[in-house]
C-alpha positions in Angstrom: -25.0 45.3 13.3 -22.3 46.3 10.8 -21.6 44.4 7.7 -18.2 43.4 8.9 -19.5 42.0 12.2 -22.3 40.1 10.4 -19.7 38.5 8.0 -17.5 37.4 10.9 -20.6 35.9 12.7 -21.7 34.0 9.6 -18.1 32.7 9.1 -17.9 31.6 12.7 -21.3 29.8 12.5 -20.2 28.0 9.3 -17.1 26.7 11.0 -19.1 25.5 14.0 -21.6 23.8 11.7 -18.8 21.9 9.9 -17.2 20.9 13.2 -20.6 19.7 14.5 -21.3 17.7 11.3 -17.9 16.1 11.5 -18.6 15.1 15.1 -21.9 13.4 14.1 -20.2 11.6 11.2 -17.6 9.9 13.4 -19.1 9.1 16.8 -19.2 6.0 18.9 -16.0 3.9 18.8 -14.0 1.7 21.1 -10.3 0.8 20.7 -7.8 2.1 18.2 -9.3 4.0 15.4 -8.3 6.2 12.4 -10.0 7.2 9.1 -8.2 4.7 7.0 -6.2 1.4 7.1 -2.6 1.0 6.1 -0.8 -1.9 4.4 -2.3 -4.4 2.0 -5.9 -5.4 1.6 -6.0 -9.1 2.4 -9.7 -9.8 2.3 -13.0 -8.3 1.3 -16.6 -9.4 1.7 -19.8 -7.9 0.4 -22.7 -7.2 2.7 -26.2 -8.0 1.4 -29.5 -7.0 2.9 -33.0 -8.1 2.4 -33.8 -9.5 -1.1 -30.1 -9.8 -1.8 -29.6 -6.1 -2.1 -25.9 -5.0 -1.9 -25.6 -2.6 1.0 -21.8 -2.3 1.0 -18.7 -4.2 1.8 -16.1 -4.8 4.6 -12.3 -5.0 4.2 -9.5 -6.5 6.2 -6.1 -4.8 5.8 -2.7 -6.0 7.2 0.6 -4.2 7.7 3.9 -5.5 9.2 4.2 -2.4 11.4 3.7 -2.6 15.2 4.1 -6.4 15.3 1.6 -6.9 12.6 -1.3 -4.4 12.4 -4.7 -5.6 11.3 -7.4 -3.1 10.4 -11.1 -3.3 9.3 -13.1 -0.8 7.2 -16.8 -1.2 6.4 -18.2 0.9 3.5 -21.8 1.8 3.3 -23.3 2.5 -0.1 -25.5 5.1 1.6 -28.8 3.4 1.7 -28.8 2.4 5.4 -28.1 4.5 8.5 -26.0 2.3 10.8 -22.5 1.0 10.0 -20.0 -1.0 12.1 -16.4 -2.2 11.6 -15.1 -4.7 14.2 -11.9 -6.6 14.8 -10.6 -8.8 17.7 -7.3 -10.7 18.3 -7.7 -14.2 19.7 -5.4 -15.7 22.3 -5.8 -19.0 20.5 -8.0 -19.6 17.5 -10.9 -18.9 18.6 -11.7 -21.4 21.4 -9.8 -19.6 24.2 -11.5 -16.3 23.5 -10.2 -12.9 22.5 -7.8 -10.6 24.2 -7.9 -7.3 22.3 -10.9 -5.8 20.5 -11.5 -2.6 18.5 -14.9 -1.5 17.2 -16.3 1.5 15.4 -20.0 1.9 15.0 -22.5 4.6 14.6 -24.8 6.5 12.2 -22.2 6.9 9.5 -23.3 7.8 6.0 -20.3 6.4 4.2 -18.0 4.2 6.3 -16.9 2.9 9.7 -13.3 2.3 10.8 -10.5 1.9 10.4 -10.7 -0.1 13.6 -7.2 -1.6 14.1 -5.2 -3.7 16.6 -1.5 -4.4 16.8 0.6 -7.5 17.4 -1.4 -9.7 15.1 1.5 -11.3 13.2 1.2 -15.1 13.6 -2.1 -14.8 15.4 -5.7 -15.4 14.5 -8.3 -12.6 14.4 -12.0 -12.2 14.1 -13.1 -9.4 11.8 -16.1 -8.0 9.9 -18.7 -5.4 9.6 -22.4 -4.7 9.4 -24.8 -2.2 7.9 -28.1 -1.8 9.7 -28.0 -5.3 11.1 -26.8 -7.1 8.0 -23.2 -8.2 8.2 -20.3 -10.5 7.4 -17.9 -11.8 10.0 -15.0 -14.2 9.6 -11.9 -15.6 11.3 -8.4 -15.3 9.7 -5.0 -16.4 10.8 -2.1 -14.1 9.8 
């Protein structure tokens, strides 16, 4: 094998390795998802594990775009393997159940989300996140 062919093969394998790692880092979601939330952060809650150890936090963001867009990110400090960001829009707060839901969960090293839903202006949502089974969930009317 020539030196040039070997260099091309090594470069191709490196690109495939990066693509594979990126796929592992962002797997397992339902609903609308992107790597960040837009608008203004309107709430944040810390997530604590056993013995009151801080594992990370979850954030709720709101933007007036698309009839009011609510988005959730959950940040993992890296000590636990499983991270989730979850949001749902209620028909009526919350007794009548939910109509739209978006969830991102998986074995993420740093964060899950942004899980977002549209048309939340003047509505109530349920939102939150978890890290390896420890979480914080809340309702909020926008």
